[in-house]
N, CA, C and O of each residue as an XYZ file, in Angstrom:
296
protein
N       1.056     -1.276     -0.060
C      -0.050     -0.187     -0.134
C       0.964      1.175     -0.008
O       2.044      1.186      0.582
N       0.408      2.183     -0.632
C       1.133      3.313     -0.892
C       1.136      4.215      0.185
O       0.226      4.047      0.996
N       2.087      5.313      0.442
C       1.882      5.964      1.991
C       0.843      6.856      1.679
O       0.219      7.179      2.690
N       0.395      7.418      0.547
C      -0.849      8.346      0.313
C      -1.955      7.784      0.618
O      -2.884      8.430      1.105
N      -2.029      6.291      0.339
C      -2.994      5.515      0.404
C      -3.643      5.327      2.276
O      -4.699      5.503      2.884
N      -2.336      4.907      2.550
C      -2.478      4.911      4.083
C      -2.955      6.001      4.736
O      -3.853      5.890      5.571
N      -2.329      7.316      4.379
C      -2.703      8.638      4.817
C      -4.339      8.729      4.654
O      -5.166      8.983      5.529
N      -4.537      8.451      3.309
C      -6.052      8.476      3.082
C      -7.066      7.724      3.843
O      -8.074      8.152      4.405
N      -6.587      6.459      3.750
C      -7.666      5.548      4.959
C      -7.553      6.234      6.393
O      -8.602      6.389      7.018
N      -6.550      6.585      6.861
C      -6.190      6.996      8.260
C      -7.334      8.192      8.616
O      -8.074      8.194      9.600
N      -7.276      9.219      7.534
C      -8.259     10.481      7.557
C      -9.527      9.820      7.637
O     -10.304      9.829      8.592
N      -9.661      9.202      6.447
C     -11.324      8.769      6.040
C     -11.761      7.915      7.535
O     -12.894      8.196      7.925
N     -11.162      7.140      8.206
C     -11.529      6.404      9.296
C     -11.870      7.189     10.724
O     -12.657      6.857     11.610
N     -10.831      8.566     10.611
C     -11.491      9.175     11.671
C     -12.236     10.700     11.377
O     -12.660     11.433     12.270
N     -12.287     10.995      9.887
C     -13.064     11.703      9.442
C     -12.149     13.118      9.580
O     -11.867     13.580      8.474
N     -11.687     13.810     10.603
C     -10.694     14.978     10.681
C      -9.571     14.739     11.589
O      -9.874     14.365     12.723
N      -8.600     14.852     11.367
C      -7.287     14.592     12.075
C      -6.285     15.641     11.984
O      -6.244     16.251     10.915
N      -5.497     15.956     12.870
C      -4.318     17.010     12.868
C      -3.322     16.576     12.123
O      -3.241     15.450     11.632
N      -2.407     17.610     12.003
C      -0.950     16.694     11.388
C      -0.255     16.066     12.725
O       0.270     14.959     12.608
N      -0.234     16.606     13.763
C       0.349     15.830     15.006
C      -0.049     14.636     15.072
O       0.753     13.712     15.201
N      -1.323     14.455     14.997
C      -2.020     12.865     14.772
C      -1.496     12.189     13.688
O      -0.752     11.249     13.968
N      -1.662     12.390     12.706
C      -0.718     11.605     11.492
C       0.875     11.300     11.889
O       1.449     10.211     11.898
N       1.352     12.505     12.184
C       2.594     11.944     12.493
C       2.850     10.965     13.518
O       3.664     10.043     13.462
N       2.119     11.243     14.399
C       2.308     10.103     15.819
C       1.541      8.854     15.302
O       2.306      7.894     15.213
N       0.435      8.610     14.984
C      -0.050      7.498     14.750
C       0.572      6.877     13.531
O       0.744      5.678     13.754
N       0.929      7.180     12.471
C       1.535      6.684     11.263
C       3.191      6.714     11.183
O       3.811      6.059     10.345
N       3.574      7.233     11.787
C       5.270      7.229     11.878
C       5.647      8.133     10.793
O       6.858      8.274     10.630
N       4.866      8.769     10.026
C       5.398      9.663      8.982
C       6.254     11.001      9.317
O       6.025     11.741     10.273
N       7.124     11.150      8.504
C       8.070     12.291      8.692
C       7.016     13.700      8.604
O       6.168     13.697      7.713
N       7.081     14.637      9.350
C       6.173     16.116      9.409
C       6.258     16.560      7.905
O       5.196     16.807      7.334
N       7.496     16.685      7.190
C       7.493     17.568      5.756
C       6.706     16.518      4.863
O       5.834     16.903      4.083
N       7.032     15.211      4.998
C       6.622     14.241      4.166
C       4.942     14.221      4.146
O       4.273     14.146      3.116
N       4.439     14.301      5.430
C       2.975     14.301      5.853
C       2.295     15.499      4.975
O       1.415     15.438      4.118
N       3.009     16.589      5.490
C       2.656     17.761      4.604
C       2.746     17.707      3.058
O       1.858     18.295      2.441
N       3.547     17.179      2.482
C       3.364     17.119      0.838
C       2.471     16.377      0.490
O       1.809     16.800     -0.458
N       2.125     15.194      0.990
C       0.948     14.415      0.445
C      -0.272     14.850      1.003
O      -1.297     14.482      0.430
N      -0.370     15.582      2.040
C      -1.752     16.257      2.708
C      -1.786     17.567      1.217
O      -2.618     17.349      0.336
N      -1.163     18.413      1.122
C      -1.501     19.178      0.170
C      -1.626     18.766     -1.138
O      -2.146     19.561     -1.921
N      -1.250     17.667     -1.550
C      -1.663     17.105     -2.802
C      -3.217     16.432     -2.746
O      -4.055     16.481     -3.647
N      -3.309     15.996     -1.846
C      -4.574     15.369     -1.692
C      -5.590     16.432     -1.446
O      -6.757     16.082     -1.622
N      -5.367     17.708     -1.059
C      -6.056     18.794     -1.003
C      -6.283     19.280     -2.472
O      -7.397     19.536     -2.930
N      -5.128     19.380     -3.149
C      -5.258     20.059     -4.641
C      -6.161     18.993     -5.627
O      -6.614     19.315     -6.725
N      -6.318     17.670     -4.999
C      -6.893     16.976     -5.939
C      -8.570     17.011     -5.304
O      -9.465     16.247     -5.667
N      -8.660     17.797     -4.565
C     -10.087     17.760     -3.614
C     -10.503     16.665     -3.128
O     -11.712     16.432     -3.122
N      -9.670     15.844     -2.666
C      -9.879     14.442     -2.112
C     -10.006     14.756     -0.621
O     -10.905     14.122     -0.068
N      -9.229     15.688      0.241
C      -9.513     15.815      1.558
C      -9.818     17.560      1.534
O      -9.706     18.144      0.456
N     -10.129     18.180      2.542
C     -10.283     19.348      2.766
C      -9.421     19.971      4.134
O      -9.232     19.268      5.127
N      -8.958     21.314      4.038
C      -8.223     21.773      5.288
C      -9.200     22.921      6.095
O     -10.060     23.587      5.520
N      -8.964     22.987      7.181
C      -9.799     24.118      7.876
C      -9.229     24.129      9.367
O      -8.815     23.071      9.841
N      -9.205     25.186     10.036
C      -8.949     25.807     11.187
C      -9.602     25.174     12.232
O     -10.776     24.813     12.147
N      -8.870     25.011     13.271
C     -10.134     24.814     14.707
C      -9.143     25.461     15.804
O      -7.948     25.167     15.806
N      -9.601     26.191     16.565
C      -9.410     26.631     18.148
C      -9.235     25.772     19.263
O     -10.311     25.525     19.808
N      -8.407     25.317     19.708
C      -8.152     24.673     20.883
C      -8.798     25.325     22.094
O      -9.445     26.369     22.010
N      -8.564     24.565     23.381
C      -8.925     25.170     24.551
C      -8.234     26.297     24.742
O      -8.844     27.318     25.061
N      -6.773     26.303     24.570
C      -6.147     27.578     24.756
C      -6.002     28.815     23.804
O      -5.456     29.895     24.027
N      -6.709     28.311     22.561
C      -6.984     29.519     21.848
C      -5.924     29.368     20.459
O      -5.903     30.089     19.461
N      -5.218     28.377     20.724
C      -3.968     27.855     19.796
C      -4.947     27.282     18.307
O      -5.807     26.402     18.262
N      -4.469     28.077     17.314
C      -5.114     27.645     15.908
C      -4.291     25.919     15.533
O      -3.085     25.674     15.576
N      -5.257     25.100     15.234
C      -4.667     23.746     15.015
C      -5.456     23.710     13.245
O      -6.563     24.210     13.043
N      -4.672     23.067     12.192
C      -5.195     22.743     11.097
C      -5.587     21.515     11.061
O      -4.801     20.646     11.437
N      -6.900     21.163     10.598
C      -7.504     19.845     10.646
C      -7.950     19.448      8.985
O      -8.799     20.070      8.347
N      -7.276     18.436      8.545
C      -7.554     17.976      7.603
C      -8.916     16.722      7.257
O      -8.810     15.564      7.660
N      -9.671     17.026      6.766
C     -10.864     15.981      6.643
C     -11.246     15.402      5.352
O     -11.087     16.124      4.367
N     -11.727     14.212      5.184
C     -12.168     13.725      4.031
C     -13.157     14.644      3.275
O     -14.084     15.151      3.906
N     -13.020     14.857      2.091
C     -13.926     15.589      1.197
C     -15.360     15.063      1.074
O     -15.567     13.948      0.595
N     -16.397     15.892      1.522
C     -17.658     15.150      1.284
C     -18.006     14.852     -0.400
O     -18.991     14.211     -0.766
N     -17.114     15.381     -1.214
C     -17.492     14.792     -2.630
C     -17.021     13.641     -2.467
O     -17.858     12.744     -2.560
N     -15.750     13.265     -2.210
C     -15.319     11.777     -1.940
C     -16.256     10.844     -1.517
O     -16.581      9.875     -2.202
N     -16.895     11.201      0.056
C     -17.666     10.155      0.536
C     -18.888      9.730     -0.357
O     -19.311      8.612     -0.654
N     -19.368     11.160     -0.730
C     -20.557     10.751     -1.597
C     -20.190      9.892     -3.175
O     -21.074      9.480     -3.926
N     -19.002      9.784     -3.383
C     -18.695      8.849     -4.641
C     -18.604      7.608     -3.935
O     -19.229      6.741     -4.545
N     -18.106      7.213     -2.957
C     -17.656      6.029     -2.149
C     -19.180      5.543     -2.051
O     -19.410      4.480     -2.629
N     -20.255      6.166     -1.403
C     -21.354      5.614     -1.361
C     -22.142      5.421     -2.349
O     -23.164      4.781     -2.104
N     -21.899      5.938     -3.840
C     -22.913      5.697     -4.985
C     -22.638      4.323     -5.082
O     -23.233      3.632     -5.909
């Protein structure tokens, strides 16, 4: 299985994840993860959004695109 496929399955299973979760759980280098996430976002497979945690710090979340979910359910 390719790295981008592992990444996509991981995100799909959790719906939305942060970069820290991806690095920790999949053991992927932070820079490599960013490259793959950017490519998936450019292809509209995932979406990116910001969330504020309890301390007011902004966290980037990577979520499965609703377009992709609709295609998979069709």
